[in-house]
mmCIF file of the N, C-alpha and C atoms, coordinates in Angstrom:
data_MODEL
# 
_entry.id   MODEL 
# 
loop_
_atom_site.group_PDB 
_atom_site.id 
_atom_site.type_symbol 
_atom_site.label_atom_id 
_atom_site.label_alt_id 
_atom_site.label_comp_id 
_atom_site.label_asym_id 
_atom_site.label_entity_id 
_atom_site.label_seq_id 
_atom_site.pdbx_PDB_ins_code 
_atom_site.Cartn_x 
_atom_site.Cartn_y 
_atom_site.Cartn_z 
_atom_site.occupancy 
_atom_site.B_iso_or_equiv 
_atom_site.pdbx_formal_charge 
_atom_site.auth_seq_id 
_atom_site.auth_comp_id 
_atom_site.auth_asym_id 
_atom_site.auth_atom_id 
_atom_site.pdbx_PDB_model_num 
ATOM 1   N N  . MET A 1 1  ? -5.769  -3.699  3.466   1.00 0.00 ? 1  MET A N  1 
ATOM 2   C CA . MET A 1 1  ? -4.799  -3.506  3.152   1.00 0.00 ? 1  MET A CA 1 
ATOM 3   C C  . MET A 1 1  ? -4.167  -2.473  4.129   1.00 0.00 ? 1  MET A C  1 
ATOM 4   N N  . LYS A 1 2  ? -2.851  -2.413  3.864   1.00 0.00 ? 2  LYS A N  1 
ATOM 5   C CA . LYS A 1 2  ? -2.793  -1.115  5.322   1.00 0.00 ? 2  LYS A CA 1 
ATOM 6   C C  . LYS A 1 2  ? -1.960  -0.675  4.220   1.00 0.00 ? 2  LYS A C  1 
ATOM 7   N N  . LEU A 1 3  ? -2.035  0.782   4.182   1.00 0.00 ? 3  LEU A N  1 
ATOM 8   C CA . LEU A 1 3  ? -1.410  2.145   3.240   1.00 0.00 ? 3  LEU A CA 1 
ATOM 9   C C  . LEU A 1 3  ? -0.678  3.267   4.301   1.00 0.00 ? 3  LEU A C  1 
ATOM 10  N N  . ILE A 1 4  ? 0.251   4.039   3.678   1.00 0.00 ? 4  ILE A N  1 
ATOM 11  C CA . ILE A 1 4  ? 0.428   4.846   4.012   1.00 0.00 ? 4  ILE A CA 1 
ATOM 12  C C  . ILE A 1 4  ? 0.223   6.006   3.380   1.00 0.00 ? 4  ILE A C  1 
ATOM 13  N N  . ALA A 1 5  ? -0.362  7.055   3.814   1.00 0.00 ? 5  ALA A N  1 
ATOM 14  C CA . ALA A 1 5  ? -0.697  8.074   2.672   1.00 0.00 ? 5  ALA A CA 1 
ATOM 15  C C  . ALA A 1 5  ? 0.547   9.272   2.251   1.00 0.00 ? 5  ALA A C  1 
ATOM 16  N N  . LEU A 1 6  ? 0.394   9.316   1.300   1.00 0.00 ? 6  LEU A N  1 
ATOM 17  C CA . LEU A 1 6  ? 1.495   10.294  0.512   1.00 0.00 ? 6  LEU A CA 1 
ATOM 18  C C  . LEU A 1 6  ? 1.022   11.308  0.364   1.00 0.00 ? 6  LEU A C  1 
ATOM 19  N N  . LYS A 1 7  ? -0.291  11.777  0.028   1.00 0.00 ? 7  LYS A N  1 
ATOM 20  C CA . LYS A 1 7  ? -0.896  12.993  -0.370  1.00 0.00 ? 7  LYS A CA 1 
ATOM 21  C C  . LYS A 1 7  ? -2.331  12.645  0.856   1.00 0.00 ? 7  LYS A C  1 
ATOM 22  N N  . PRO A 1 8  ? -2.976  14.491  1.130   1.00 0.00 ? 8  PRO A N  1 
ATOM 23  C CA . PRO A 1 8  ? -4.017  14.016  2.049   1.00 0.00 ? 8  PRO A CA 1 
ATOM 24  C C  . PRO A 1 8  ? -5.354  14.076  1.681   1.00 0.00 ? 8  PRO A C  1 
ATOM 25  N N  . ILE A 1 9  ? -6.044  12.737  2.231   1.00 0.00 ? 9  ILE A N  1 
ATOM 26  C CA . ILE A 1 9  ? -7.151  11.752  1.555   1.00 0.00 ? 9  ILE A CA 1 
ATOM 27  C C  . ILE A 1 9  ? -8.178  12.263  2.463   1.00 0.00 ? 9  ILE A C  1 
ATOM 28  N N  . TYR A 1 10 ? -9.357  12.316  2.142   1.00 0.00 ? 10 TYR A N  1 
ATOM 29  C CA . TYR A 1 10 ? -10.451 12.257  3.189   1.00 0.00 ? 10 TYR A CA 1 
ATOM 30  C C  . TYR A 1 10 ? -10.733 10.744  2.935   1.00 0.00 ? 10 TYR A C  1 
ATOM 31  N N  . PHE A 1 11 ? -10.669 10.463  3.594   1.00 0.00 ? 11 PHE A N  1 
ATOM 32  C CA . PHE A 1 11 ? -11.039 8.743   4.203   1.00 0.00 ? 11 PHE A CA 1 
ATOM 33  C C  . PHE A 1 11 ? -11.819 8.669   5.408   1.00 0.00 ? 11 PHE A C  1 
ATOM 34  N N  . GLY A 1 12 ? -13.097 8.044   5.422   1.00 0.00 ? 12 GLY A N  1 
ATOM 35  C CA . GLY A 1 12 ? -13.777 7.459   6.662   1.00 0.00 ? 12 GLY A CA 1 
ATOM 36  C C  . GLY A 1 12 ? -14.387 8.808   7.194   1.00 0.00 ? 12 GLY A C  1 
ATOM 37  N N  . GLY A 1 13 ? -14.419 9.390   6.756   1.00 0.00 ? 13 GLY A N  1 
ATOM 38  C CA . GLY A 1 13 ? -15.215 11.099  7.092   1.00 0.00 ? 13 GLY A CA 1 
ATOM 39  C C  . GLY A 1 13 ? -14.334 12.103  7.994   1.00 0.00 ? 13 GLY A C  1 
ATOM 40  N N  . THR A 1 14 ? -12.851 11.295  7.590   1.00 0.00 ? 14 THR A N  1 
ATOM 41  C CA . THR A 1 14 ? -12.068 12.595  8.013   1.00 0.00 ? 14 THR A CA 1 
ATOM 42  C C  . THR A 1 14 ? -10.900 13.039  7.102   1.00 0.00 ? 14 THR A C  1 
ATOM 43  N N  . VAL A 1 15 ? -9.450  13.613  7.749   1.00 0.00 ? 15 VAL A N  1 
ATOM 44  C CA . VAL A 1 15 ? -8.789  14.109  6.297   1.00 0.00 ? 15 VAL A CA 1 
ATOM 45  C C  . VAL A 1 15 ? -7.281  12.702  7.256   1.00 0.00 ? 15 VAL A C  1 
ATOM 46  N N  . VAL A 1 16 ? -6.721  12.244  5.921   1.00 0.00 ? 16 VAL A N  1 
ATOM 47  C CA . VAL A 1 16 ? -5.697  11.263  6.554   1.00 0.00 ? 16 VAL A CA 1 
ATOM 48  C C  . VAL A 1 16 ? -4.863  12.191  5.752   1.00 0.00 ? 16 VAL A C  1 
ATOM 49  N N  . THR A 1 17 ? -3.546  12.762  6.863   1.00 0.00 ? 17 THR A N  1 
ATOM 50  C CA . THR A 1 17 ? -2.522  13.569  6.038   1.00 0.00 ? 17 THR A CA 1 
ATOM 51  C C  . THR A 1 17 ? -1.427  12.926  5.734   1.00 0.00 ? 17 THR A C  1 
ATOM 52  N N  . GLU A 1 18 ? 0.164   13.368  4.752   1.00 0.00 ? 18 GLU A N  1 
ATOM 53  C CA . GLU A 1 18 ? 0.542   12.319  4.421   1.00 0.00 ? 18 GLU A CA 1 
ATOM 54  C C  . GLU A 1 18 ? 1.684   11.908  5.217   1.00 0.00 ? 18 GLU A C  1 
ATOM 55  N N  . GLY A 1 19 ? 1.867   11.075  5.858   1.00 0.00 ? 19 GLY A N  1 
ATOM 56  C CA . GLY A 1 19 ? 2.787   9.974   6.433   1.00 0.00 ? 19 GLY A CA 1 
ATOM 57  C C  . GLY A 1 19 ? 2.088   9.220   7.224   1.00 0.00 ? 19 GLY A C  1 
ATOM 58  N N  . LEU A 1 20 ? 0.532   9.144   7.506   1.00 0.00 ? 20 LEU A N  1 
ATOM 59  C CA . LEU A 1 20 ? 0.208   8.649   8.238   1.00 0.00 ? 20 LEU A CA 1 
ATOM 60  C C  . LEU A 1 20 ? -0.798  7.492   7.726   1.00 0.00 ? 20 LEU A C  1 
ATOM 61  N N  . PRO A 1 21 ? -1.087  6.194   8.740   1.00 0.00 ? 21 PRO A N  1 
ATOM 62  C CA . PRO A 1 21 ? -1.037  4.864   8.111   1.00 0.00 ? 21 PRO A CA 1 
ATOM 63  C C  . PRO A 1 21 ? -2.982  4.516   8.044   1.00 0.00 ? 21 PRO A C  1 
ATOM 64  N N  . LEU A 1 22 ? -3.166  3.737   6.938   1.00 0.00 ? 22 LEU A N  1 
ATOM 65  C CA . LEU A 1 22 ? -5.021  4.026   6.824   1.00 0.00 ? 22 LEU A CA 1 
ATOM 66  C C  . LEU A 1 22 ? -4.819  2.628   6.559   1.00 0.00 ? 22 LEU A C  1 
ATOM 67  N N  . GLU A 1 23 ? -6.184  1.866   6.839   1.00 0.00 ? 23 GLU A N  1 
ATOM 68  C CA . GLU A 1 23 ? -6.227  0.621   6.429   1.00 0.00 ? 23 GLU A CA 1 
ATOM 69  C C  . GLU A 1 23 ? -7.849  0.522   5.606   1.00 0.00 ? 23 GLU A C  1 
ATOM 70  N N  . THR A 1 24 ? -7.755  -0.100  4.772   1.00 0.00 ? 24 THR A N  1 
ATOM 71  C CA . THR A 1 24 ? -9.266  0.175   3.489   1.00 0.00 ? 24 THR A CA 1 
ATOM 72  C C  . THR A 1 24 ? -9.121  -1.406  2.998   1.00 0.00 ? 24 THR A C  1 
ATOM 73  N N  . LEU A 1 25 ? -10.060 -1.686  2.010   1.00 0.00 ? 25 LEU A N  1 
ATOM 74  C CA . LEU A 1 25 ? -10.032 -2.697  1.142   1.00 0.00 ? 25 LEU A CA 1 
ATOM 75  C C  . LEU A 1 25 ? -9.273  -2.589  -0.116  1.00 0.00 ? 25 LEU A C  1 
ATOM 76  N N  . GLU A 1 26 ? -9.024  -3.919  -0.111  1.00 0.00 ? 26 GLU A N  1 
ATOM 77  C CA . GLU A 1 26 ? -7.744  -4.288  -0.980  1.00 0.00 ? 26 GLU A CA 1 
ATOM 78  C C  . GLU A 1 26 ? -8.135  -3.262  -2.679  1.00 0.00 ? 26 GLU A C  1 
ATOM 79  N N  . GLN A 1 27 ? -9.439  -3.561  -3.349  1.00 0.00 ? 27 GLN A N  1 
ATOM 80  C CA . GLN A 1 27 ? -9.608  -2.729  -3.994  1.00 0.00 ? 27 GLN A CA 1 
ATOM 81  C C  . GLN A 1 27 ? -9.460  -1.379  -4.139  1.00 0.00 ? 27 GLN A C  1 
ATOM 82  N N  . HIS A 1 28 ? -10.067 -0.618  -2.807  1.00 0.00 ? 28 HIS A N  1 
ATOM 83  C CA . HIS A 1 28 ? -9.567  0.850   -2.634  1.00 0.00 ? 28 HIS A CA 1 
ATOM 84  C C  . HIS A 1 28 ? -8.170  1.212   -2.633  1.00 0.00 ? 28 HIS A C  1 
ATOM 85  N N  . GLY A 1 29 ? -7.643  -0.007  -1.806  1.00 0.00 ? 29 GLY A N  1 
ATOM 86  C CA . GLY A 1 29 ? -6.124  0.610   -1.787  1.00 0.00 ? 29 GLY A CA 1 
ATOM 87  C C  . GLY A 1 29 ? -5.101  0.479   -3.283  1.00 0.00 ? 29 GLY A C  1 
ATOM 88  N N  . ARG A 1 30 ? -5.794  -0.486  -3.903  1.00 0.00 ? 30 ARG A N  1 
ATOM 89  C CA . ARG A 1 30 ? -5.012  -0.274  -5.446  1.00 0.00 ? 30 ARG A CA 1 
ATOM 90  C C  . ARG A 1 30 ? -5.353  0.871   -6.344  1.00 0.00 ? 30 ARG A C  1 
ATOM 91  N N  . GLU A 1 31 ? -6.269  1.103   -5.686  1.00 0.00 ? 31 GLU A N  1 
ATOM 92  C CA . GLU A 1 31 ? -6.837  2.392   -6.882  1.00 0.00 ? 31 GLU A CA 1 
ATOM 93  C C  . GLU A 1 31 ? -5.695  3.639   -6.001  1.00 0.00 ? 31 GLU A C  1 
ATOM 94  N N  . LEU A 1 32 ? -5.824  3.754   -4.811  1.00 0.00 ? 32 LEU A N  1 
ATOM 95  C CA . LEU A 1 32 ? -4.952  4.887   -4.210  1.00 0.00 ? 32 LEU A CA 1 
ATOM 96  C C  . LEU A 1 32 ? -3.325  4.741   -4.486  1.00 0.00 ? 32 LEU A C  1 
ATOM 97  N N  . ILE A 1 33 ? -3.093  3.401   -4.249  1.00 0.00 ? 33 ILE A N  1 
ATOM 98  C CA . ILE A 1 33 ? -1.359  3.525   -5.058  1.00 0.00 ? 33 ILE A CA 1 
ATOM 99  C C  . ILE A 1 33 ? -1.443  4.337   -6.195  1.00 0.00 ? 33 ILE A C  1 
ATOM 100 N N  . LYS A 1 34 ? -2.523  3.394   -7.329  1.00 0.00 ? 34 LYS A N  1 
ATOM 101 C CA . LYS A 1 34 ? -2.536  4.029   -8.682  1.00 0.00 ? 34 LYS A CA 1 
ATOM 102 C C  . LYS A 1 34 ? -2.355  5.476   -9.056  1.00 0.00 ? 34 LYS A C  1 
ATOM 103 N N  . LYS A 1 35 ? -3.292  5.932   -8.186  1.00 0.00 ? 35 LYS A N  1 
ATOM 104 C CA . LYS A 1 35 ? -3.356  7.274   -8.370  1.00 0.00 ? 35 LYS A CA 1 
ATOM 105 C C  . LYS A 1 35 ? -2.357  8.476   -7.815  1.00 0.00 ? 35 LYS A C  1 
ATOM 106 N N  . GLY A 1 36 ? -1.256  7.403   -7.010  1.00 0.00 ? 36 GLY A N  1 
ATOM 107 C CA . GLY A 1 36 ? -0.296  8.207   -6.338  1.00 0.00 ? 36 GLY A CA 1 
ATOM 108 C C  . GLY A 1 36 ? -0.908  8.614   -5.000  1.00 0.00 ? 36 GLY A C  1 
ATOM 109 N N  . TYR A 1 37 ? -1.870  8.440   -4.344  1.00 0.00 ? 37 TYR A N  1 
ATOM 110 C CA . TYR A 1 37 ? -2.241  9.197   -3.550  1.00 0.00 ? 37 TYR A CA 1 
ATOM 111 C C  . TYR A 1 37 ? -1.530  8.029   -2.031  1.00 0.00 ? 37 TYR A C  1 
ATOM 112 N N  . ALA A 1 38 ? -1.286  6.964   -2.114  1.00 0.00 ? 38 ALA A N  1 
ATOM 113 C CA . ALA A 1 38 ? -0.657  6.230   -1.286  1.00 0.00 ? 38 ALA A CA 1 
ATOM 114 C C  . ALA A 1 38 ? 0.338   5.359   -1.625  1.00 0.00 ? 38 ALA A C  1 
ATOM 115 N N  . MET A 1 39 ? 1.187   4.781   -0.716  1.00 0.00 ? 39 MET A N  1 
ATOM 116 C CA . MET A 1 39 ? 1.685   3.081   -0.964  1.00 0.00 ? 39 MET A CA 1 
ATOM 117 C C  . MET A 1 39 ? 1.523   2.482   0.255   1.00 0.00 ? 39 MET A C  1 
ATOM 118 N N  . LEU A 1 40 ? 1.587   1.138   -0.378  1.00 0.00 ? 40 LEU A N  1 
ATOM 119 C CA . LEU A 1 40 ? 1.867   -0.102  0.445   1.00 0.00 ? 40 LEU A CA 1 
ATOM 120 C C  . LEU A 1 40 ? 2.623   -0.104  1.796   1.00 0.00 ? 40 LEU A C  1 
ATOM 121 N N  . ASP A 1 41 ? 2.002   -0.019  3.199   1.00 0.00 ? 41 ASP A N  1 
ATOM 122 C CA . ASP A 1 41 ? 2.786   -0.084  4.321   1.00 0.00 ? 41 ASP A CA 1 
ATOM 123 C C  . ASP A 1 41 ? 3.369   -1.592  4.371   1.00 0.00 ? 41 ASP A C  1 
ATOM 124 N N  . GLU A 1 42 ? 4.737   -1.430  4.156   1.00 0.00 ? 42 GLU A N  1 
ATOM 125 C CA . GLU A 1 42 ? 5.638   -2.866  4.439   1.00 0.00 ? 42 GLU A CA 1 
ATOM 126 C C  . GLU A 1 42 ? 6.071   -3.352  5.365   1.00 0.00 ? 42 GLU A C  1 
ATOM 127 N N  . SER A 1 43 ? 5.897   -2.345  6.335   1.00 0.00 ? 43 SER A N  1 
ATOM 128 C CA . SER A 1 43 ? 6.517   -2.773  8.089   1.00 0.00 ? 43 SER A CA 1 
ATOM 129 C C  . SER A 1 43 ? 5.465   -3.716  8.596   1.00 0.00 ? 43 SER A C  1 
ATOM 130 N N  . GLU A 1 44 ? 4.525   -3.821  7.968   1.00 0.00 ? 44 GLU A N  1 
ATOM 131 C CA . GLU A 1 44 ? 3.298   -4.671  8.995   1.00 0.00 ? 44 GLU A CA 1 
ATOM 132 C C  . GLU A 1 44 ? 3.882   -6.096  8.581   1.00 0.00 ? 44 GLU A C  1 
ATOM 133 N N  . ASN A 1 45 ? 4.503   -6.602  7.468   1.00 0.00 ? 45 ASN A N  1 
ATOM 134 C CA . ASN A 1 45 ? 4.475   -7.870  6.617   1.00 0.00 ? 45 ASN A CA 1 
ATOM 135 C C  . ASN A 1 45 ? 5.358   -8.055  6.120   1.00 0.00 ? 45 ASN A C  1 
ATOM 136 N N  . PRO A 1 46 ? 6.625   -8.266  7.159   1.00 0.00 ? 46 PRO A N  1 
ATOM 137 C CA . PRO A 1 46 ? 7.954   -8.426  6.118   1.00 0.00 ? 46 PRO A CA 1 
ATOM 138 C C  . PRO A 1 46 ? 7.787   -10.260 5.818   1.00 0.00 ? 46 PRO A C  1 
ATOM 139 N N  . ALA A 1 47 ? 6.934   -10.945 5.882   1.00 0.00 ? 47 ALA A N  1 
ATOM 140 C CA . ALA A 1 47 ? 6.996   -11.835 5.667   1.00 0.00 ? 47 ALA A CA 1 
ATOM 141 C C  . ALA A 1 47 ? 5.915   -12.208 4.134   1.00 0.00 ? 47 ALA A C  1 
ATOM 142 N N  . GLU A 1 48 ? 5.494   -11.532 4.087   1.00 0.00 ? 48 GLU A N  1 
ATOM 143 C CA . GLU A 1 48 ? 4.369   -10.875 2.887   1.00 0.00 ? 48 GLU A CA 1 
ATOM 144 C C  . GLU A 1 48 ? 5.236   -10.574 1.816   1.00 0.00 ? 48 GLU A C  1 
ATOM 145 N N  . GLN A 1 49 ? 6.365   -9.689  2.103   1.00 0.00 ? 49 GLN A N  1 
ATOM 146 C CA . GLN A 1 49 ? 7.171   -8.507  1.266   1.00 0.00 ? 49 GLN A CA 1 
ATOM 147 C C  . GLN A 1 49 ? 8.059   -9.591  0.813   1.00 0.00 ? 49 GLN A C  1 
ATOM 148 N N  . GLU A 1 50 ? 8.545   -10.438 1.578   1.00 0.00 ? 50 GLU A N  1 
ATOM 149 C CA . GLU A 1 50 ? 9.467   -11.774 1.401   1.00 0.00 ? 50 GLU A CA 1 
ATOM 150 C C  . GLU A 1 50 ? 9.071   -12.688 -0.259  1.00 0.00 ? 50 GLU A C  1 
ATOM 151 N N  . GLN A 1 51 ? 8.003   -13.213 0.182   1.00 0.00 ? 51 GLN A N  1 
ATOM 152 C CA . GLN A 1 51 ? 7.048   -13.648 -0.670  1.00 0.00 ? 51 GLN A CA 1 
ATOM 153 C C  . GLN A 1 51 ? 7.256   -12.899 -2.253  1.00 0.00 ? 51 GLN A C  1 
ATOM 154 N N  . GLN A 1 52 ? 6.681   -11.652 -2.297  1.00 0.00 ? 52 GLN A N  1 
ATOM 155 C CA . GLN A 1 52 ? 6.811   -11.106 -3.489  1.00 0.00 ? 52 GLN A CA 1 
ATOM 156 C C  . GLN A 1 52 ? 8.202   -10.753 -4.296  1.00 0.00 ? 52 GLN A C  1 
ATOM 157 N N  . GLU A 1 53 ? 9.314   -10.481 -3.144  1.00 0.00 ? 53 GLU A N  1 
ATOM 158 C CA . GLU A 1 53 ? 10.532  -10.375 -3.889  1.00 0.00 ? 53 GLU A CA 1 
ATOM 159 C C  . GLU A 1 53 ? 10.533  -11.796 -4.227  1.00 0.00 ? 53 GLU A C  1 
ATOM 160 N N  . VAL A 1 54 ? 10.535  -12.992 -3.673  1.00 0.00 ? 54 VAL A N  1 
ATOM 161 C CA . VAL A 1 54 ? 10.568  -14.218 -4.388  1.00 0.00 ? 54 VAL A CA 1 
ATOM 162 C C  . VAL A 1 54 ? 10.018  -14.688 -5.677  1.00 0.00 ? 54 VAL A C  1 
ATOM 163 N N  . LYS A 1 55 ? 8.704   -14.035 -5.792  1.00 0.00 ? 55 LYS A N  1 
ATOM 164 C CA . LYS A 1 55 ? 8.072   -14.225 -7.218  1.00 0.00 ? 55 LYS A CA 1 
ATOM 165 C C  . LYS A 1 55 ? 8.617   -13.416 -8.171  1.00 0.00 ? 55 LYS A C  1 
ATOM 166 N N  . ALA A 1 56 ? 9.119   -11.926 -7.717  1.00 0.00 ? 56 ALA A N  1 
ATOM 167 C CA . ALA A 1 56 ? 9.352   -11.239 -8.345  1.00 0.00 ? 56 ALA A CA 1 
ATOM 168 C C  . ALA A 1 56 ? 11.219  -11.713 -9.184  1.00 0.00 ? 56 ALA A C  1 
ATOM 169 N N  . GLU A 1 57 ? 11.987  -12.251 -8.126  1.00 0.00 ? 57 GLU A N  1 
ATOM 170 C CA . GLU A 1 57 ? 12.691  -13.143 -9.003  1.00 0.00 ? 57 GLU A CA 1 
ATOM 171 C C  . GLU A 1 57 ? 12.746  -14.195 -9.738  1.00 0.00 ? 57 GLU A C  1 
ATOM 172 N N  . LYS A 1 58 ? 11.887  -15.011 -9.778  1.00 0.00 ? 58 LYS A N  1 
ATOM 173 C CA . LYS A 1 58 ? 10.899  -16.072 -10.515 1.00 0.00 ? 58 LYS A CA 1 
ATOM 174 C C  . LYS A 1 58 ? 10.875  -15.646 -11.853 1.00 0.00 ? 58 LYS A C  1 
ATOM 175 N N  . LYS A 1 59 ? 10.043  -14.713 -11.830 1.00 0.00 ? 59 LYS A N  1 
ATOM 176 C CA . LYS A 1 59 ? 9.766   -14.004 -13.024 1.00 0.00 ? 59 LYS A CA 1 
ATOM 177 C C  . LYS A 1 59 ? 11.120  -13.285 -13.414 1.00 0.00 ? 59 LYS A C  1 
ATOM 178 N N  . ALA A 1 60 ? 11.993  -12.887 -13.248 1.00 0.00 ? 60 ALA A N  1 
ATOM 179 C CA . ALA A 1 60 ? 13.076  -11.920 -13.607 1.00 0.00 ? 60 ALA A CA 1 
ATOM 180 C C  . ALA A 1 60 ? 13.856  -13.281 -14.559 1.00 0.00 ? 60 ALA A C  1 
ATOM 181 N N  . LYS A 1 61 ? 13.810  -14.590 -13.955 1.00 0.00 ? 61 LYS A N  1 
ATOM 182 C CA . LYS A 1 61 ? 14.911  -15.245 -14.223 1.00 0.00 ? 61 LYS A CA 1 
ATOM 183 C C  . LYS A 1 61 ? 14.085  -15.825 -15.992 1.00 0.00 ? 61 LYS A C  1 
ATOM 184 N N  . LYS A 1 62 ? 12.616  -16.253 -15.875 1.00 0.00 ? 62 LYS A N  1 
ATOM 185 C CA . LYS A 1 62 ? 11.785  -16.538 -16.975 1.00 0.00 ? 62 LYS A CA 1 
ATOM 186 C C  . LYS A 1 62 ? 12.529  -15.653 -18.093 1.00 0.00 ? 62 LYS A C  1 
# 
């Protein structure tokens, strides 16, 4: 999972500062997002982002 750090994170033996990308496992990434330490890096996966938007639209219609 590719993320962008929102706060300094000690990861992989170094500190990743705000705005820098990092890649981690899915579960760890979701935990960092939930705690507000990172956000999903959507610039790498425009097709995946489009799929998520379509799913959100379908849920909204129900």
